[in-house]
DSSP file (Angstrom, degrees, kcal/mol; ACC not computed):
  #  RESIDUE AA STRUCTURE BP1 BP2  ACC     N-H-->O    O-->H-N    N-H-->O    O-->H-N    TCO  KAPPA ALPHA  PHI   PSI    X-CA   Y-CA   Z-CA
    1    1 A M     >        0   0    0      0, 0.0     4,-1.8     0, 0.0     5,-0.2   0.000 360.0 360.0 360.0 -39.5  -68.7   30.7   42.0
    2    2 A I  H  >  +     0   0    0      1,-0.2     4,-2.1     2,-0.2     5,-0.2   0.883 360.0  55.0 -65.3 -37.7  -72.0   32.5   41.8
    3    3 A T  H  > S+     0   0    0      1,-0.2     4,-1.8     2,-0.2    -1,-0.2   0.895 106.3  51.6 -61.9 -40.2  -70.6   35.0   39.4
    4    4 A K  H  > S+     0   0    0      1,-0.2     4,-1.7     2,-0.2    -1,-0.2   0.892 110.0  48.6 -65.2 -39.5  -69.5   32.2   37.1
    5    5 A N  H  X S+     0   0    0     -4,-1.8     4,-2.2     1,-0.2    -1,-0.2   0.857 107.5  55.4 -69.0 -34.2  -72.9   30.7   37.1
    6    6 A K  H  X S+     0   0    0     -4,-2.1     4,-2.4     1,-0.2    -1,-0.2   0.876 105.8  52.6 -64.4 -36.4  -74.5   34.0   36.3
    7    7 A R  H  X S+     0   0    0     -4,-1.8     4,-2.5     2,-0.2    -2,-0.2   0.913 108.1  50.6 -64.7 -41.4  -72.2   34.3   33.3
    8    8 A L  H  X S+     0   0    0     -4,-1.7     4,-2.2     2,-0.2    -2,-0.2   0.919 111.5  47.2 -62.8 -43.1  -73.4   30.9   32.0
    9    9 A I  H  X S+     0   0    0     -4,-2.2     4,-2.6     1,-0.2    -1,-0.2   0.904 111.8  51.7 -63.4 -40.8  -77.0   31.9   32.5
   10   10 A G  H  X S+     0   0    0     -4,-2.4     4,-2.4     2,-0.2    -2,-0.2   0.879 108.0  51.8 -62.5 -38.8  -76.3   35.2   30.7
   11   11 A I  H  X S+     0   0    0     -4,-2.5     4,-2.3     2,-0.2    -2,-0.2   0.932 112.1  45.5 -63.7 -45.7  -74.7   33.3   27.8
   12   12 A M  H  X S+     0   0    0     -4,-2.2     4,-2.2     1,-0.2    -2,-0.2   0.904 114.3  47.9 -66.8 -41.1  -77.7   31.1   27.4
   13   13 A L  H  X S+     0   0    0     -4,-2.6     4,-2.6     2,-0.2    -1,-0.2   0.901 111.4  50.8 -65.8 -40.3  -80.2   34.0   27.6
   14   14 A T  H  X S+     0   0    0     -4,-2.4     4,-2.5     2,-0.2    -2,-0.2   0.918 110.3  49.0 -63.9 -43.8  -78.2   36.0   25.1
   15   15 A A  H  X S+     0   0    0     -4,-2.3     4,-1.8     1,-0.2    -1,-0.2   0.918 112.7  48.7 -61.7 -42.7  -78.1   33.2   22.6
   16   16 A G  H  X S+     0   0    0     -4,-2.2     4,-0.9     2,-0.2    -2,-0.2   0.909 111.7  48.1 -63.2 -42.7  -81.9   32.7   23.1
   17   17 A L  H  X S+     0   0    0     -4,-2.6     4,-0.8     1,-0.2     3,-0.5   0.887 109.8  52.5 -66.9 -38.1  -82.5   36.4   22.6
   18   18 A L  H >< S+     0   0    0     -4,-2.5     3,-0.6     1,-0.2    -1,-0.2   0.855 107.1  53.2 -65.6 -33.1  -80.3   36.5   19.5
   19   19 A L  H 3X S+     0   0    0     -4,-1.8     4,-1.1     1,-0.2    -1,-0.2   0.698  98.7  64.9 -74.7 -18.0  -82.3   33.6   18.0
   20   20 A L  H 3X S+     0   0    0     -4,-0.9     4,-3.0    -3,-0.5     5,-0.3   0.797  88.8  69.8 -71.2 -27.7  -85.5   35.5   18.6
   21   21 A V  H <X S+     0   0    0     -4,-0.8     4,-2.4    -3,-0.6    -2,-0.2   0.957 105.1  35.9 -59.5 -55.3  -84.5   38.2   16.1
   22   22 A P  H  > S+     0   0    0      0, 0.0     4,-2.0     0, 0.0    -1,-0.2   0.846 116.0  57.1 -68.5 -28.6  -84.8   36.0   12.9
   23   23 A F  H  X S+     0   0    0     -4,-1.1     4,-0.9     2,-0.2    -2,-0.2   0.932 112.0  40.5 -64.1 -45.0  -87.8   34.2   14.4
   24   24 A I  H >X S+     0   0    0     -4,-3.0     4,-0.9     1,-0.2     3,-0.5   0.896 113.4  54.5 -69.4 -40.2  -89.7   37.5   14.8
   25   25 A A  H 3X S+     0   0    0     -4,-2.4     4,-1.4    -5,-0.3     3,-0.5   0.834 101.4  60.0 -63.5 -31.5  -88.4   38.8   11.5
   26   26 A M  H 3< S+     0   0    0     -4,-2.0    -1,-0.2     1,-0.2    -2,-0.2   0.856 104.3  50.2 -63.1 -34.1  -89.8   35.6    9.8
   27   27 A N  H << S+     0   0    0     -4,-0.9    -1,-0.2    -3,-0.5    -2,-0.2   0.707 120.0  33.9 -78.5 -19.8  -93.3   36.5   11.0
   28   28 A F  H  < S+     0   0    0     -4,-0.9     2,-0.3    -3,-0.5    -2,-0.2   0.456 117.4  46.7-114.3  -3.6  -93.2   40.1    9.7
   29   29 A S     <  -     0   0    0     -4,-1.4     3,-0.2     3,-0.2    -1,-0.1  -0.989  55.9-149.8-142.7 147.3  -91.1   39.8    6.6
   30   30 A D  S    S+     0   0    0     -2,-0.3    -1,-0.1     1,-0.2    -4,-0.1   0.540  92.8  73.3 -88.1  -8.5  -91.0   37.5    3.5
   31   31 A E  S    S+     0   0    0     -6,-0.2     2,-0.6     1,-0.1    -1,-0.2   0.747  87.0  66.0 -78.7 -24.5  -87.2   38.1    3.2
   32   32 A V        +     0   0    0     -7,-0.3     2,-0.3    -3,-0.2    -3,-0.2  -0.878  55.2 163.5-103.7 121.6  -86.2   35.9    6.2
   33   33 A S        +     0   0    0     -2,-0.6     2,-0.4     2,-0.0   -10,-0.1  -0.753   7.6 172.1-140.0  92.6  -86.9   32.2    5.9
   34   34 A W        -     0   0    0     -2,-0.3    -2,-0.0   -12,-0.2    -8,-0.0  -0.808  20.7-144.4-100.1 139.1  -85.1   30.0    8.4
   35   35 A S     >  -     0   0    0     -2,-0.4     4,-1.7     1,-0.1     3,-0.3  -0.493  34.3-101.3 -88.8 168.0  -85.8   26.3    8.7
   36   36 A P  H  > S+     0   0    0      0, 0.0     4,-2.2     0, 0.0     5,-0.1   0.856 125.3  57.4 -58.1 -33.0  -85.7   24.6   12.1
   37   37 A A  H  > S+     0   0    0      2,-0.2     4,-2.6     1,-0.2     5,-0.2   0.882 102.4  54.3 -64.9 -36.9  -82.3   23.3   11.1
   38   38 A D  H  > S+     0   0    0     -3,-0.3     4,-2.6     1,-0.2    -1,-0.2   0.911 109.2  47.7 -61.7 -42.2  -81.1   26.8   10.6
   39   39 A F  H  X S+     0   0    0     -4,-1.7     4,-2.6     2,-0.2    -2,-0.2   0.898 111.8  50.3 -65.5 -39.4  -82.2   27.7   14.2
   40   40 A A  H  X S+     0   0    0     -4,-2.2     4,-2.4     2,-0.2    -2,-0.2   0.920 112.9  45.5 -64.8 -43.8  -80.5   24.6   15.6
   41   41 A I  H  X S+     0   0    0     -4,-2.6     4,-2.5     2,-0.2    -2,-0.2   0.925 114.1  48.4 -66.3 -44.5  -77.2   25.4   13.8
   42   42 A A  H  X S+     0   0    0     -4,-2.6     4,-2.8    -5,-0.2     5,-0.2   0.912 112.3  49.6 -62.4 -41.6  -77.3   29.0   14.8
   43   43 A G  H  X S+     0   0    0     -4,-2.6     4,-2.9     2,-0.2     5,-0.3   0.911 110.9  49.3 -63.1 -42.0  -78.1   28.0   18.4
   44   44 A A  H  X S+     0   0    0     -4,-2.4     4,-2.5     2,-0.2     5,-0.2   0.908 112.8  47.9 -64.2 -41.0  -75.2   25.5   18.4
   45   45 A L  H  X S+     0   0    0     -4,-2.5     4,-2.3     2,-0.2    -2,-0.2   0.940 115.5  43.8 -64.4 -46.6  -72.8   28.2   17.0
   46   46 A L  H  X S+     0   0    0     -4,-2.8     4,-2.4     2,-0.2    -2,-0.2   0.935 118.3  42.8 -66.4 -46.1  -73.9   30.8   19.5
   47   47 A L  H  X S+     0   0    0     -4,-2.9     4,-2.9    -5,-0.2     5,-0.2   0.910 114.2  51.6 -67.7 -40.6  -73.9   28.5   22.6
   48   48 A G  H  X S+     0   0    0     -4,-2.5     4,-2.3    -5,-0.3    -2,-0.2   0.912 111.8  46.8 -60.9 -43.0  -70.6   26.9   21.5
   49   49 A T  H  X S+     0   0    0     -4,-2.3     4,-2.4    -5,-0.2    -2,-0.2   0.926 113.7  48.2 -64.4 -44.7  -68.9   30.2   21.1
   50   50 A G  H  X S+     0   0    0     -4,-2.4     4,-2.2     1,-0.2    -2,-0.2   0.916 113.2  46.9 -62.0 -44.1  -70.3   31.4   24.5
   51   51 A F  H  X S+     0   0    0     -4,-2.9     4,-2.3     2,-0.2    -1,-0.2   0.866 111.1  51.9 -69.0 -35.3  -69.2   28.3   26.3
   52   52 A L  H  X S+     0   0    0     -4,-2.3     4,-2.3    -5,-0.2    -2,-0.2   0.921 110.9  47.6 -65.4 -42.3  -65.8   28.3   24.7
   53   53 A C  H  X S+     0   0    0     -4,-2.4     4,-2.5     2,-0.2    -2,-0.2   0.892 111.0  52.1 -64.9 -38.0  -65.3   32.0   25.8
   54   54 A E  H  X S+     0   0    0     -4,-2.2     4,-1.8     2,-0.2    -2,-0.2   0.907 108.3  51.0 -62.7 -41.6  -66.5   31.0   29.3
   55   55 A L  H  X S+     0   0    0     -4,-2.3     4,-2.3     2,-0.2     5,-0.3   0.909 110.3  49.4 -61.2 -42.7  -64.0   28.2   29.4
   56   56 A V  H  X S+     0   0    0     -4,-2.3     4,-2.6     1,-0.2    -2,-0.2   0.924 109.4  51.9 -62.8 -43.7  -61.2   30.6   28.4
   57   57 A L  H  < S+     0   0    0     -4,-2.5    -1,-0.2     1,-0.2    -2,-0.2   0.832 114.4  43.7 -63.3 -31.3  -62.3   33.1   31.1
   58   58 A R  H  < S+     0   0    0     -4,-1.8    -1,-0.2    -5,-0.2    -2,-0.2   0.844 124.0  31.5 -80.8 -34.4  -62.2   30.3   33.7
   59   59 A K  H  < S+     0   0    0     -4,-2.3     2,-0.4    -5,-0.2    -2,-0.2   0.810 102.1  74.2 -99.2 -33.2  -58.9   28.7   32.7
   60   60 A V     <  -     0   0    0     -4,-2.6    -1,-0.0    -5,-0.3     6,-0.0  -0.714  54.0-172.5 -90.2 129.8  -56.6   31.4   31.3
   61   61 A K        +     0   0    0     -2,-0.4     2,-0.4     5,-0.0    -1,-0.1   0.801  58.5  83.3 -92.5 -31.7  -55.2   33.7   33.9
   62   62 A T     >  -     0   0    0      1,-0.1     4,-2.3     2,-0.0     5,-0.2  -0.617  67.8-146.1 -82.1 128.8  -53.5   36.4   31.9
   63   63 A L  H  > S+     0   0    0     -2,-0.4     4,-2.5     1,-0.2     5,-0.2   0.885  98.3  54.8 -59.6 -41.8  -55.8   39.2   30.7
   64   64 A R  H  > S+     0   0    0      1,-0.2     4,-2.1     2,-0.2    -1,-0.2   0.900 110.8  44.9 -61.6 -41.7  -53.9   39.7   27.4
   65   65 A Y  H  > S+     0   0    0      2,-0.2     4,-2.8     1,-0.2     5,-0.3   0.877 110.4  55.1 -70.5 -37.3  -54.3   36.0   26.5
   66   66 A R  H  X S+     0   0    0     -4,-2.3     4,-2.5     1,-0.2     5,-0.2   0.945 111.0  44.7 -58.2 -48.7  -58.0   35.9   27.5
   67   67 A I  H  X S+     0   0    0     -4,-2.5     4,-2.3     1,-0.2    -2,-0.2   0.918 114.9  48.0 -63.3 -44.5  -58.7   38.8   25.1
   68   68 A A  H  X S+     0   0    0     -4,-2.1     4,-2.0    -5,-0.2    -2,-0.2   0.917 114.4  44.7 -65.2 -44.0  -56.6   37.3   22.3
   69   69 A I  H  X S+     0   0    0     -4,-2.8     4,-2.2     2,-0.2    -2,-0.2   0.926 114.7  47.8 -68.7 -44.0  -58.2   33.8   22.6
   70   70 A C  H  X S+     0   0    0     -4,-2.5     4,-2.5    -5,-0.3    -1,-0.2   0.877 110.8  52.5 -64.6 -36.5  -61.8   35.1   22.9
   71   71 A A  H  X S+     0   0    0     -4,-2.3     4,-2.4    -5,-0.2    -1,-0.2   0.902 109.4  49.4 -64.4 -40.0  -61.2   37.4   19.9
   72   72 A A  H  X S+     0   0    0     -4,-2.0     4,-2.2     2,-0.2    -2,-0.2   0.893 111.1  49.6 -65.0 -39.5  -60.0   34.4   17.9
   73   73 A I  H  X S+     0   0    0     -4,-2.2     4,-2.1     2,-0.2    -2,-0.2   0.918 112.2  47.3 -64.7 -43.9  -63.1   32.4   18.9
   74   74 A L  H  X S+     0   0    0     -4,-2.5     4,-2.4     2,-0.2    -2,-0.2   0.876 110.4  52.6 -66.6 -37.0  -65.4   35.3   17.9
   75   75 A L  H  X S+     0   0    0     -4,-2.4     4,-2.5     2,-0.2    -1,-0.2   0.908 108.4  50.8 -63.5 -41.1  -63.6   35.7   14.6
   76   76 A A  H  X S+     0   0    0     -4,-2.2     4,-2.6     2,-0.2     5,-0.2   0.909 109.3  51.5 -62.2 -41.4  -64.1   32.0   13.9
   77   77 A L  H  X S+     0   0    0     -4,-2.1     4,-2.8     1,-0.2     5,-0.2   0.940 110.6  47.8 -59.2 -47.7  -67.8   32.4   14.7
   78   78 A V  H  X S+     0   0    0     -4,-2.4     4,-2.6     1,-0.2    -2,-0.2   0.906 113.1  48.0 -62.3 -42.3  -68.1   35.4   12.3
   79   79 A L  H  X S+     0   0    0     -4,-2.5     4,-2.1     2,-0.2    -1,-0.2   0.914 114.4  45.0 -66.7 -42.6  -66.3   33.5    9.5
   80   80 A V  H  X S+     0   0    0     -4,-2.6     4,-2.6     2,-0.2     5,-0.2   0.921 114.2  49.9 -66.4 -42.7  -68.3   30.3    9.9
   81   81 A W  H  X S+     0   0    0     -4,-2.8     4,-2.3    -5,-0.2    -2,-0.2   0.927 111.7  47.9 -61.7 -45.1  -71.6   32.3   10.2
   82   82 A A  H  X>S+     0   0    0     -4,-2.6     4,-2.6    -5,-0.2     5,-0.9   0.888 112.0  50.2 -64.2 -38.5  -70.7   34.3    7.0
   83   83 A E  H  X5S+     0   0    0     -4,-2.1     4,-1.0     4,-0.2    -2,-0.2   0.922 113.8  44.3 -65.9 -43.4  -69.8   31.1    5.1
   84   84 A L  H  <5S+     0   0    0     -4,-2.6    -2,-0.2     1,-0.2    -1,-0.2   0.841 117.7  46.2 -69.8 -31.6  -73.1   29.4    6.1
   85   85 A A  H  <5S-     0   0    0     -4,-2.3    -2,-0.2    -5,-0.2    -3,-0.2   0.943 138.1  -3.8 -77.6 -49.0  -75.1   32.6    5.3
   86   86 A V  H  <5S-     0   0    0     -4,-2.6    -3,-0.2    -5,-0.2    -2,-0.2   0.469  87.8-118.2-129.1  -4.9  -73.7   33.6    2.0
   87   87 A G     << +     0   0    0     -4,-1.0     3,-0.4    -5,-0.9    -4,-0.2   0.947  41.7 170.4  69.8  49.5  -70.9   31.3    1.1
   88   88 A I  S    S+     0   0    0     -6,-0.4    -5,-0.1     1,-0.2    -1,-0.1   0.735  79.8  40.5 -68.4 -21.4  -68.0   33.8    0.9
   89   89 A F  S    S-     0   0    0      2,-0.1    -1,-0.2    -6,-0.0    -2,-0.1   0.559 105.4-125.3-102.5 -10.7  -65.4   31.1    0.7
   90   90 A G        +     0   0    0     -3,-0.4    -2,-0.1     1,-0.2    -3,-0.0   0.752  53.2 153.0  75.9  24.7  -67.3   28.8   -1.7
   91   91 A T    >   -     0   0    0      1,-0.1     3,-1.4    -8,-0.0     4,-0.2  -0.429  59.1-110.6 -80.5 162.1  -67.2   25.6    0.5
   92   92 A P  G >  S+     0   0    0      0, 0.0     3,-1.1     0, 0.0    -1,-0.1   0.670 111.1  74.0 -65.9 -15.1  -69.8   22.9    0.2
   93   93 A F  G 3  S+     0   0    0      1,-0.2     3,-0.1     3,-0.0    -6,-0.0   0.708  79.7  73.4 -69.9 -19.1  -71.1   23.9    3.7
   94   94 A A  G <  S-     0   0    0     -3,-1.4    -1,-0.2     1,-0.2     2,-0.2   0.692  92.6-147.2 -71.0 -17.3  -72.7   27.0    2.3
   95   95 A G    <         0   0    0     -3,-1.1    -1,-0.2     1,-0.2   -10,-0.0  -0.509 360.0 360.0  84.4-155.1  -75.4   25.1    0.6
   96   96 A S              0   0    0     -2,-0.2    -1,-0.2    -3,-0.1    -2,-0.1   0.463 360.0 360.0 -92.8 360.0  -77.0   26.2   -2.6
């Protein structure tokens, strides 16, 4: 049980540290300009992905299925992130 809670703490810390990268880059570069909504969406995506993978690790018993499901979740994260960042699919979610 303690190991599972350590993973949850690790997921939250990792998401927080990843969100620090654009925050720090905003202060040192004019190329990065994230709004508070961008940080909220990125945080929701990172935490949601982490928690979904944690759920898979807790519920799925077969290693092969764990890897496949977590890989699909991570692929979905990458595709949504790329769409929101640069609009590679041309959906209205990409913004202007």
